[in-house]
C-alpha positions in Angstrom: -19.4 -107.4 -26.2 -18.2 -110.7 -27.0 -16.3 -113.0 -24.4 -13.9 -114.1 -27.0 -10.6 -112.7 -26.4 -8.8 -113.7 -29.5 -6.9 -111.1 -31.3 -8.7 -109.9 -34.5 -7.3 -107.6 -37.1 -10.7 -105.3 -37.2 -10.4 -101.9 -37.6 -10.4 -99.6 -34.1 -13.9 -98.2 -34.7 -15.6 -101.5 -34.3 -14.0 -101.9 -30.5 -16.5 -102.1 -27.9 -15.8 -99.8 -24.8 -13.1 -101.1 -22.8 -11.6 -103.3 -25.4 -7.9 -103.7 -25.8 -5.7 -102.8 -28.7 -2.6 -103.7 -30.3 -0.8 -102.0 -32.9 -0.7 -103.9 -36.1 2.2 -106.4 -36.5 4.7 -104.3 -38.4 4.2 -101.3 -35.8 4.1 -103.6 -32.8 7.6 -105.2 -33.8 9.0 -101.8 -34.4 7.7 -100.6 -31.2 9.2 -103.2 -29.2 12.5 -103.3 -31.1 12.9 -99.6 -30.3 11.9 -99.9 -26.6 14.8 -103.2 -26.6 17.1 -101.2 -28.3 17.4 -98.2 -25.8 17.1 -100.3 -22.9 19.5 -103.0 -23.7 21.1 -102.5 -27.3 22.8 -99.0 -26.8 24.0 -99.8 -23.4 25.3 -103.2 -24.7 27.0 -101.7 -27.8 28.8 -99.3 -25.8 30.0 -101.7 -23.3 31.4 -104.0 -26.2 33.1 -101.2 -28.0 34.7 -99.6 -24.9 35.8 -103.1 -23.4 37.3 -104.0 -27.0 39.3 -100.8 -26.8 40.0 -100.4 -23.3 39.1 -103.4 -21.2 36.3 -104.7 -19.1 36.0 -101.8 -16.8 35.9 -99.3 -19.1 33.2 -101.0 -20.9 31.0 -101.2 -17.8 31.2 -97.5 -17.5 30.5 -96.7 -21.1 27.3 -99.0 -20.8 26.4 -97.2 -17.9 26.9 -93.8 -19.3 25.1 -94.8 -22.4 22.1 -95.9 -20.4 21.8 -92.8 -18.1 22.2 -90.5 -21.3 19.4 -92.3 -22.7 17.3 -91.7 -19.8 18.2 -88.2 -19.7 17.3 -87.7 -23.1 14.0 -89.5 -22.8 13.3 -87.4 -19.7 13.9 -84.1 -21.6 12.3 -85.1 -24.7 9.1 -87.0 -23.3 9.0 -85.8 -19.7 9.4 -89.3 -18.3 11.6 -92.3 -18.6 9.9 -95.7 -19.9 10.0 -98.5 -17.5 12.0 -101.0 -19.0 14.6 -98.3 -19.1 14.6 -97.4 -15.6 15.0 -101.3 -14.9 18.0 -101.4 -17.0 19.5 -98.3 -15.5 19.1 -99.4 -11.8 20.0 -103.1 -12.4 23.0 -101.6 -14.7 24.0 -99.0 -12.0 24.2 -101.6 -9.2 26.0 -104.2 -11.4 28.7 -101.8 -12.1 29.2 -100.5 -8.6 29.6 -104.1 -7.6 32.1 -105.3 -9.9 34.1 -102.1 -9.9 34.2 -101.8 -6.1 37.0 -104.4 -5.8 38.7 -107.2 -7.6 37.4 -109.9 -5.4 35.9 -112.9 -7.2 32.8 -113.2 -4.7 32.0 -109.3 -5.1 32.0 -110.0 -9.0 29.5 -113.3 -8.4 27.3 -111.3 -6.1 26.1 -108.7 -8.8 24.2 -111.8 -10.0 21.5 -111.9 -7.4 22.0 -108.4 -6.2 20.5 -107.5 -9.6 17.7 -109.9 -9.3 17.0 -108.6 -5.9 16.7 -105.3 -7.4 14.2 -106.4 -10.1 12.4 -107.7 -7.1 12.1 -104.5 -5.2 11.2 -102.7 -8.5 8.1 -104.8 -9.3 7.3 -105.2 -5.6 6.9 -101.4 -4.7 4.4 -100.9 -7.6 2.4 -104.0 -7.4 -0.5 -102.6 -5.1 -0.5 -99.3 -6.4 -2.4 -97.5 -9.0 0.5 -98.0 -11.8 1.8 -101.6 -11.7 5.1 -102.0 -13.4 3.6 -104.6 -15.9 0.9 -102.3 -17.1 3.4 -99.8 -17.6 6.0 -102.2 -19.6 2.6 -103.3 -21.4 1.6 -100.1 -22.6 5.4 -98.9 -23.3 6.8 -102.3 -24.9 3.9 -103.5 -27.0 1.9 -100.3 -26.9 -1.3 -102.1 -25.3 -4.1 -99.6 -24.8 -7.6 -99.6 -23.8 -10.4 -98.0 -25.9 -12.5 -97.2 -23.0 -12.3 -96.5 -19.0 -9.7 -98.8 -17.2 -11.5 -101.8 -16.1 -10.9 -102.7 -12.6 -10.9 -106.5 -13.2 -8.0 -106.0 -15.9 -6.2 -103.6 -13.3 -6.3 -106.2 -10.6 -4.5 -108.8 -13.2 -1.8 -106.0 -13.6 -1.3 -106.0 -10.0 -1.4 -109.7 -9.3 1.4 -109.9 -12.3 3.5 -107.5 -11.0 3.6 -109.5 -7.8 4.3 -112.7 -9.8 7.3 -111.1 -11.3 8.3 -109.7 -8.2 8.2 -113.4 -6.9 9.9 -114.7 -9.8 12.9 -112.5 -9.0 12.8 -113.1 -5.4 12.9 -116.7 -6.0 16.1 -116.1 -8.6 17.6 -114.2 -5.8 17.5 -117.3 -3.6 18.3 -119.5 -5.8 21.1 -117.9 -7.3 22.9 -116.9 -3.5 22.6 -120.7 -2.8 24.4 -121.2 -5.9 27.0 -118.7 -5.3 28.2 -120.3 -1.9 27.7 -124.1 -3.1 29.2 -124.3 -6.6 32.4 -123.3 -8.3 32.4 -119.9 -10.4 32.3 -121.3 -13.7 29.5 -123.6 -12.7 27.6 -120.9 -11.0 27.9 -118.7 -13.9 26.3 -121.5 -16.3 23.5 -122.4 -13.9 22.6 -118.6 -13.3 22.2 -118.1 -16.8 20.2 -121.1 -17.6 17.8 -120.7 -14.4 17.5 -117.1 -15.5 16.5 -117.7 -19.0 14.4 -120.6 -18.1 12.5 -118.7 -15.3 11.9 -115.8 -17.3 10.3 -117.8 -20.2 8.2 -119.6 -18.0 7.2 -116.7 -16.4 6.5 -114.8 -19.7 4.3 -117.9 -20.8 2.3 -118.0 -17.7 1.9 -114.1 -17.9 0.6 -114.4 -21.4 -1.7 -117.3 -20.9 -3.3 -115.9 -17.6 -3.7 -112.4 -19.4 -5.9 -114.0 -22.2 -7.7 -116.0 -19.7 -8.7 -112.8 -17.5 -9.6 -111.0 -21.1 -12.0 -114.0 -21.6 -13.3 -114.0 -18.4 -14.0 -110.2 -18.2 -15.4 -110.3 -21.5 -13.1 -108.4 -23.2 -11.5 -108.5 -26.9 -7.8 -107.9 -28.0 -7.3 -106.7 -31.4 -4.9 -105.0 -33.8 -5.4 -101.7 -34.6 -3.5 -98.6 -36.2 -2.5 -96.3 -33.2 -2.0 -92.9 -34.0 0.4 -91.1 -31.9 4.2 -90.6 -31.5 6.8 -92.7 -33.0 7.3 -95.8 -30.9 9.0 -95.2 -27.4 7.1 -91.6 -27.3 9.5 -89.7 -29.3 7.9 -87.3 -31.8 
């Protein structure tokens, strides 16, 4: 088995034991788009339509209903709810509850750090277990799969990467909570958006580089292959 972790386009039958496969580029894009659509696109569309006709509160309720109906459909259709959909449902539920609880400005702003705290908890609670959230998201969102038995070194990477993301969201929680009490609302909202995007992009980049380095160190290859199985997202 080569130590080269470069992505190749050879057929799946050439893979060594324990190598990792991604769907071919077009299927990869469809798989990722499907997961993002059901987890973010559908509730956002429901929010936009309801808010346009009936106002913000109706939009929040519509978005929340859309994401929980999607989760219910996935549970009935596939027997499980994808990790990204679970994250979106938990965070949107928390944000909606806080925003609708009162008309107070500070409560509206509080939902931003609280959402990041919820993300931190969701990642941290799985980081030390057999199914770390990063591994689950990789399998669901980009259909990453191994051709052999689970490699213990790779499993440790997914555990540590999950801890990394728990730390990122904890850092965001603390930073945004500080900004909330020291900055005007308009400045807080602008800085919170910038900080969230910057840290998420930095975390994604660091995780990708770290992942490729781990593959090289473990002597595993990552290649494109045509995955057999159900439609992206697990729907037959």
